[in-house]
C-alpha positions as CSV (number, residue, x, y, z in Angstrom):
1,M,0.1,-0.6,-0.3
2,K,2.8,2.6,0.6
3,R,4.0,2.0,-2.5
4,N,1.1,2.7,-4.3
5,S,0.6,5.6,-2.6
6,F,4.1,6.9,-3.3
7,I,3.7,6.2,-7.3
8,I,0.3,8.4,-6.7
9,L,1.9,11.4,-5.2
10,F,4.8,10.9,-7.5
11,V,2.7,11.4,-10.3
12,F,0.5,14.0,-8.6
13,A,4.1,15.9,-8.0
14,A,5.1,15.7,-11.5
15,L,2.1,16.9,-13.1
16,W,1.1,20.1,-10.5
17,P,2.3,23.0,-12.1
18,S,5.8,24.6,-10.7
19,G,6.5,27.6,-9.9
20,A,8.8,27.7,-13.0
21,C,5.4,27.3,-15.1
22,M,3.7,29.9,-12.8
23,A,6.1,32.4,-13.9
24,D,4.9,32.4,-17.4
25,E,1.6,33.6,-16.9
26,G,0.9,37.3,-16.7
27,T,4.1,37.8,-19.3
28,L,2.3,38.8,-22.0
29,T,1.9,42.2,-23.5
30,L,-0.6,44.1,-25.6
31,T,0.5,47.1,-27.6
32,V,-2.5,49.1,-29.0
33,N,-2.2,52.2,-31.6
34,V,-5.0,54.3,-31.9
35,K,-5.0,56.3,-35.4
36,G,-7.4,58.6,-36.3
37,A,-7.3,61.7,-33.7
38,Q,-6.1,65.1,-34.3
39,P,-2.2,66.2,-33.3
40,K,-2.1,67.0,-29.9
41,T,-5.9,67.6,-29.4
42,G,-7.4,65.7,-27.0
43,Q,-7.5,62.1,-25.0
44,V,-8.3,58.8,-25.5
45,F,-9.4,56.8,-23.1
46,L,-8.5,53.0,-23.7
47,S,-9.9,50.2,-21.9
48,L,-9.4,46.4,-22.0
49,F,-12.1,44.0,-21.2
50,A,-11.5,40.5,-20.5
51,S,-14.7,38.9,-19.9
52,E,-18.2,39.0,-22.2
53,E,-19.5,39.9,-19.1
54,D,-17.7,43.0,-17.8
55,Y,-17.5,43.7,-21.3
56,L,-18.0,48.1,-22.0
57,K,-19.4,47.5,-18.1
58,E,-16.4,46.9,-16.4
59,P,-12.4,47.3,-18.2
60,F,-10.1,45.0,-16.8
61,K,-7.5,47.5,-17.3
62,Y,-8.2,51.2,-18.1
63,E,-6.0,54.0,-19.1
64,E,-6.2,57.6,-20.3
65,I,-3.5,59.0,-22.9
66,K,-2.8,62.5,-24.3
67,V,-2.7,62.3,-28.5
68,D,0.8,62.7,-29.7
69,D,2.0,64.8,-32.5
70,S,1.0,62.4,-35.3
71,G,-2.7,62.1,-34.4
72,E,-2.2,58.7,-32.6
73,V,-1.8,57.1,-29.5
74,H,0.5,54.4,-28.6
75,W,0.1,52.7,-25.3
76,S,1.5,48.6,-24.0
77,F,-1.1,46.4,-21.6
78,K,1.8,44.2,-19.6
79,D,2.1,41.8,-17.7
80,L,-1.2,39.8,-19.1
81,P,-2.2,36.2,-18.7
82,A,-3.0,34.7,-22.2
83,G,-6.9,34.8,-22.5
84,T,-9.6,36.7,-24.9
85,Y,-9.5,40.4,-24.4
86,A,-11.5,43.0,-26.5
87,V,-10.2,46.9,-26.9
88,S,-12.5,50.4,-27.0
89,A,-11.1,53.6,-27.7
90,I,-13.3,56.7,-27.0
91,Y,-11.6,59.6,-28.5
92,D,-12.1,62.6,-25.8
93,K,-11.5,65.4,-28.7
94,N,-12.5,67.8,-26.4
95,G,-10.5,66.7,-23.4
96,N,-13.9,67.8,-21.5
97,G,-13.3,64.3,-19.4
98,K,-16.0,62.0,-21.0
99,L,-17.3,60.9,-24.0
100,D,-20.6,63.4,-25.6
101,T,-23.2,62.0,-26.8
102,G,-26.1,63.5,-28.9
103,F,-29.9,62.4,-29.2
104,L,-30.5,58.6,-28.0
105,K,-26.8,58.5,-26.4
106,I,-25.5,58.7,-29.7
107,P,-21.9,59.2,-29.9
108,K,-20.6,63.0,-31.0
109,E,-17.1,62.3,-30.5
110,P,-14.9,59.4,-32.5
111,I,-14.5,55.9,-31.1
112,G,-12.6,52.5,-32.4
113,M,-13.0,48.8,-31.3
114,S,-10.4,45.9,-31.5
115,N,-11.3,44.1,-34.9
116,D,-12.4,47.3,-36.2
117,A,-16.3,46.3,-35.1
118,K,-18.5,48.2,-36.0
119,G,-22.2,48.0,-34.2
120,T,-25.6,48.3,-35.2
121,F,-28.4,50.3,-33.5
122,G,-25.4,50.3,-30.8
123,P,-22.2,49.2,-29.7
124,P,-20.6,45.8,-31.2
125,S,-20.6,42.6,-28.9
126,F,-17.7,41.1,-27.6
127,K,-17.9,38.5,-29.9
128,K,-17.3,40.7,-32.4
129,T,-14.5,42.9,-30.7
130,S,-12.6,39.9,-28.5
131,F,-9.2,38.5,-30.0
132,L,-7.1,35.3,-28.4
133,L,-4.1,36.8,-26.5
134,D,-1.8,34.0,-26.7
135,Q,1.7,35.6,-27.4
136,S,3.1,39.2,-27.2
137,T,1.0,40.9,-29.9
138,E,0.2,44.4,-31.0
139,I,-2.9,45.7,-32.3
140,T,-4.2,48.9,-34.7
141,V,-7.9,50.3,-33.6
142,N,-9.2,53.4,-35.7
143,L,-10.9,56.0,-35.0
144,T,-14.9,56.4,-36.8
145,K,-17.1,58.4,-35.8
146,V,-20.8,57.3,-34.9
147,K,-23.5,58.1,-37.9
148,D,-26.5,59.9,-36.2
């Protein structure tokens, strides 16, 4: 009986994730390039979502970044675990700290989503905007004005 217990313990220990395996978690980087803003004008609210349940409600990570001289924003989300993510970018063109909306809450300022996904009568779904991050990656999000 002791020998079987030892074999089971050995197999369990061999298959259990070691510290070296765990170090690989959270080491991915997602670099997001946002294009389509006016040079040196306003800021971009960049949100990273890690689940469909939190999509457009509670970002996994969030940043406010000033637009550079070329009208772009570049940001790297670091130490991410592998998984499925979606990105939204809101261009706060007038720098008032919020997304300006008009009739029926339609955005007056440009927005962009990962995969350049577009919505119909509302924002695009998590399924349309999401992507698998299984290695460090760079994506581009293009800002566009929502049609009234």
